N, C-alpha and C positions, 0 to 999 in steps of 0.2 A: 693665789692660794687662799687669801682672806675673803676674796669675792665668792669663791665656790663655797667656802665655809658658811658664809651668810646666806647663800641659796639653800644649803642643806638645813641650816637652822630655821629658815622660813617654811620649808616643807615639813620639818618636824613640828613646827607650831600648828600648821594645818591639820596634821594627823593627830596631834594632842587635842585639838578642838573637837574633832569628830569623835574621838573616844569620849570626851566629857559629855557630848550629847548622848552617846550610846549609854553611858553609865546613868544618865538622867532618865532615859526612857525605860531602861530595864530595872530601875530602882534597886541597884545593888548596894553593897556595903559602903557607908559614908567614908570609911578609911581610904578606900581606893579613889574616891572622889577628891579628897584633900590632897593625896599624893600627886595626883595628875594636875591639880591646880598649882601645886608648888613647882612641878616640873615646868608647866606652862609659863609661870612668872619668871622662873630662872632663864628659860630660853628667850623669853621676850626681852628681859634685861640684857642677856648676852648679846642679842642681835643689835639692840640699840647701842651698846657699848662698842661693838665692832664697827657699826655704821659711823659713829662719831670718830673713832680712831682712823677709819679709812678716809674720812673727810679731812682730818687733821694732817694725814700723811700727804695729802694732795693740796695743801696750802689753805685749808679752811680754818675757821675758828676752832679753837679747842674748848669744848664744852665738858668733856669727860676724858680723862687720861686713863688708858687701859693699863693694868698692871704689866709689868715686864715679865710675861709668861710666854714661853715659846708657843707658836701657833699649833705645834704638834700636840701639845697638851690639850688645848681646846678641841682639837679634832677627836682626841681619844674621849674627852668628856662627852661630846655630842654623839659619838658613836655608841657610847654606853647607854646614853638616854634613847637613842633611836632603837637600839636593840631591845630595851625595855618596853618601849611603845609598840614595837612589832609583835613582841611576845604577848603583850596585853591584848593587841588587836586579834591575834589568832585565838587567844583564849575566849574572848568575847564572841568571836564567830562560832566557836564550838558551843558555847553556852546558848547562843540564840537557836541552834538547831535542837538542843536538848532540853531547853527550858520552855514551859508553857507561856506564851504571851497573851496579850489581851485579845488578839485575833485568833489564837489557836483554836479555841473552842468553836468560834463561828466557822473556821475553815474545816474543822473536823465534822461538824454538823452538816455542812453542805455536801460532804462526801457520802453521807448516810443515804440509803435507798428509801427510807421512810420519810414521811412528812411530819415535822415536829416544831412546836412552838410553846412558848411560855408567856403567860399573862400575869400582870401584877394584880394586887387586890382590887384596884380601881377598874380592872378590865383592860387596861392598856397594854400593848404588846411590848414585851421585854426583849425577846430573842426569838428568831424565826429562821429557819433554813430555806434553801432555795426550792426544795421539792414541795414544802407547804405553801410557798408563795405561788408555784405553778398550779397546784390543785385549787387554791382559792381563786386564781385568775380564771380557771375553767368553770368554777361554780358561779362567779359574779362578774367577771370581766373588769375587775378593779383590784387594788392593793389591799392587803389586810392591815387593819390599824387597831381594832378593838375585838374583844371576845364576843361582844353582842353581834357584831358583823358575821362572824363565823357561825354562830348558833342560828341566825336568821338564814344565812345561805344554806345551811344544812336542812332547814325546814322547808325551804322553797327550791330545792335542788332540781325539781322537775323542769323549771323554767329554762334551764340551759342544757337540757338533754341528759342529766345525771338522774338515775332512777335508784330508789331505795328498795332493797330486796327484803320482802317478807316483814316490813315494819321492824327490822333490826337495824343496828348501827353498821350496815354493810351498804356501800354505794358503788354502783356500776357507772363508770365514766364513759363518755362517747368513744374513746379510743379502745374499749373492750376490757379495760383493767377494772378489777374489783378491789375496793379499799375498805378496810375495817377502821371505824373511828372509835376513840375512847378518850376519856379525860381522867387525870389523876391530880392529887395535890401533892406537891413536893415542898420540902422545907430546906433552906440553905443553913450554913453554919451559924449565921446570926439569928436564926429562928424566923426569918421571914418566909412567909407561904406564898407559893406561886401555883398557878393553874397550868398543868402540862396537857397539851392537846396533841395527840398522835394519830397519824394515818398510816396503817400497815397495809403493805401490798399482799393480798391474798388471791391474787388471780389464779395461780395453779391450784390452790385448794378448792376455789370455787368451781373451776372447770372440771376437776376430779369429782366434785360432788355431783355436778349436772350429769356427767357420765355415769356415775354410780346410780343416780336416780333412774336414768333411762335404762341401764341394765337391770335394775330391781323391778321396774315395771314389766320389762320383757320377760324376766324369770317368773313374775307372777302370772303372766299370760300362759307361758309354757306349763307352769304348775297346774293352772286351771285345766289346760287341755289334757295333761297327764292324768289328772283326777278324774276327768270325764272318761278317758280311755280306760282307766283302772276300774270305774264303776261298771263300764260295759263288760270288762273282762270278768268281774265278779258275777254279774248277771248270767253271762254265757256259761261260766263255770257252774253256777247253781243249776241252770237249766240242763246242762250235760249231765251233771250227776243225778239230777231227778229223773232225767230220761233213762239213764242206765238202770236206776232202781226200778222204774216202771217196766222197762224191758225185762228185767229180771222176773217181775211178777207175771208178765205175759208169758215167759218161759215156763213159770211154775204152773200156770193155767194149762199150757200146752202139755206139760208133763202130767197134770192131773187127768186131762182128757185121755192121754195115752194110757195112763194106769187103769182108768175105768174100762177103756176098750179091751185092754188085755185080761182084766178081771172078768169081763163078760164072756170071754172065750175059754175061761178056766172054770173047772167045777170046784165047789166049795171054797171059792176065793173070799178074801177079806176086803171089803169095799171101803172101810173106814178111813184109812190113811189117803186114799186116792180122793175120796169126797172132801175130806178136810182141806187137802191142798188145792183142790179145784175151788171150794168155797172161799178160801182165803183170797185167791187170786181174783175171783169175780167180785168180792166185796171191795178190794182195793181199786179195781177198774171202775166200779159203780160210784164209789166215792170220788174219784178223779173226775167223772163225768158231771158231778154236782158242783164243780168248781164255781164259786161265786166271783164273777169278774168285777163287780162293783165294789168288793171289799178292799181293805188295805193290805199292806205288806205283811203285817203281823197275822191278820186273819188268814191270808194265803199260806203263810208258813204253817199255821195250825192245821189247815186243810191238807197240806202236803204231808205233814207228819201223819195225819189219820190215814192218808193214802198209802203211806209206807207201813202202816200198822205200828206206829210208835205212839205211845201214851206220853203227853206232854203235862207236866205238873209245874205250873207257873205261879209265882208268888211276886206281888209288887206290880208296878206299872212302868210303862216305858218312859224315858226322859221327855220333857216337854219340847226340847230342841228337836227339830225335824232331822237334822244331820245325824245327831247322836242316836236318835231312835232307828235310823236307817242302818247305822253301823251295827247296833245291837241285833237287829233282825238278820243282817248278813252273818253275823257271828253265829246266831241260832241255827241258820240253814247250814252253815259249814259243820257245826257240831252234829246237826241231824244226819247229813249225808255221810260224814266220816264215821259216826257212831253205828250206822246201819251197814255201811259197806265194809268196814275194817274191824269192827268190834262186836257186830251182831247185836246191837243194842235194841231194846223194845220199850225203853222208858227214858224220858229226858227230864231232868229237874232244872228249872230256871228260877233263880232268885235275883229280883231287881230292887235296888234301894235308891231313893232320891231324898237324901237329907244331909245337913251339915255342909251345904255348898258342894256336895259331891254326888255324882251318878255312878253307880256301881252295878255290874251284872256278873253273875257266877253261873256257869253251866256245867252239869255233870251228867253221866248216864250210867246204866247198869250193865254196859257192855263188858267185854273181856279187858283185863289189865293189859296195857301195852307191854310188849316184850322188850322194848327199849325206849329211851328217852326220846320224846317227840321233838323234832326240830321244825320250826315254822317254814313251810314252803307252800307253794301253790296258793290255795285259798287262804290259809292261815297267814301266810306272808303278806298277801295283799290286804288282809284285814288289819294286821299290825301296822301297815303304812298308813292306812286311813286313821287309826287310833293315834299314832304319833303326829300326824298332821293336825289333829285337834288338841294337841297337848295332853293326850291321855297316856295311860300305862296298861300293858297287856302282859299277863303272866299265864304260863302253861304248866300245869302240874301233870306229870306222867305216872308218878307212883304215890301211894298204893292203888290210886285209881285216877282216871283222867279228869281234869278239871280245867276250865278256861275262865279266867277272871279279867274283866275290864273295867278301869275306873277313870273318870273325867273329873276335872275341877270346873264347876259351873262358870266361875268368873273368868276363865280362860277361853271359854267358847265364844 
């Protein structure tokens, strides 16, 4: 029984020694340290006393006489000490899982998907995670030691197949991943300043940006084609409406000739109305035959207005921008044909202003007042799209008279 007790005490001493090392490494309360030292000394002395007593019982020399205490009492004492040691060991194990150790920060940094490191004032590396080491290995094929090495590697990144995008702190690595680099200064609790270098993985955002750029270019091409088609639609609409007006004049001429022929067959007939109608149609056709092909769009508009028998009163000049001038002429033609066909207009007023970084045109006529509010459709709708494409504004006034107003900001053209 005494031999087993000595073995148990020896194992308790080993466990106590392990706990002492654990207390030292974790830098816990000194009181715990002293208690464990006291228990270690007590167990050591008890083990020696039992060893001497065991030797004396087997005929050896008596160096130390054990007190006459039953062996069961020592078993109880050692059991209580072992229970305390086991409880203390379990508590330390729990504390190790919940307490931040010296390597806890390093282990946590290695789990991060970003590359991060910290440099001291002299540029020497203080702390670095595995991702940053891997990225630096790709840049230079060696280990990171100083901040100057990282800066030099970023400046000469093309040597190892790493490209810098648009002279920004974004680097495209050979594996296809894009990383954003930045530096910050951080201060610890003691006031010491460190330089923090971070690589952020922005591969997904970079790929989305490339796709968005491609889609934007494709949309620009489609918009350009649509604008070309829209221009052609406007030209065809203008020509169709002008042709309809000319056809009406030709019909009037036919009506005038018919009226004269009927007047000739009648006695005491009045030829004035028939001659006036015929003269008006002939003049319109004659003016149309004098169409100057070498003149610009605005001059052709004036000639078309003259052909239709509409007087144009124009104040101001067209915008210097060719695109804005074309839109203004298209608006004039639309107001001309609509005014003649729908309102019976014979006069058109056009006011153009180019001042204070703004281009503005206002068009009215002497035709009949619209019987309901005008909603842009057909030619007016197409013109509004052109206006909005160039950042302009278009307003339509229906009452008490029709008026079309278009305004552009010059700096947005």
